[in-house]
N, C-alpha and C positions, 0 to 999 in steps of 0.2 A: 375512387376509381383507379383500377390498376390496368396497366397496358398488358397486352398479350405478349408472351415471350417470342423472340424472333424464331423463325423456323430453323431447325438444325441444318448444319452444312451437310453436303453429300457424304463426306467421310464419317461424320458423327451418326448420320442416318444408317450407314452400313454397320457401324459398331453397335448401334442400338438393335438392329436386326439380328446381329450375331448374339447379342445378349439375350434377346427374346428366344432364340433357338437354344442357347446354352442352359437357360433355366427351365425349359420344357422337359418333360419326362424323356422324350425321344432324344433330345439333345444331350441331356446328362448321361443317358445310357451310351450313346454313340461316343461321346468324349471319353467316358470311362473305359470303354472297350479299346479305343484307339490308344489311350495312355498305357493301359495294361499290356497291350500287344507290343507297343514300342519298348516297354521296359523289359519284357521277356525275350525280345530279340537280343541276343548276346553280342551287342555291338556298341561301341562308344558313340557312333553317329546316331543310333536309335535312341540312346539315353539322352543325348543332347537335344534331339528332336522332341522327345517327351517333355523335357524341361521347358523348351520353347512353347510347346502347345499348352502346357499347364500355366506358364506365365501369361500367355495371351488370354487364356480362359479367365484368370484372375483379373487381368487388366480390363477386359471387356465387362466383366461383372461389376467391378468397381466403378467404371465409367457409367454404366447403366444405373446403378444406385445413386450415384452423384447427380445424374441428370434428373432422376425421379425427384430427389429432394429439392433440387433447384426450382422445379416447376410445380411445387405444391402451393 
């Protein structure tokens, strides 16, 4: 008999919702357009913002996959 995993914290729940959006077709298209737009704006601030968005996208995806593996 295995115990059910504890419910995720509110922060983790928000991260998992962001992951669900990011892996959807609409989410991937939106994030790609945002990243390309930021990269083509000829500004250091825009490039830094693109790097931050991309890093957040990777972190959210990694967290979502890790949570999936833990609950199998």
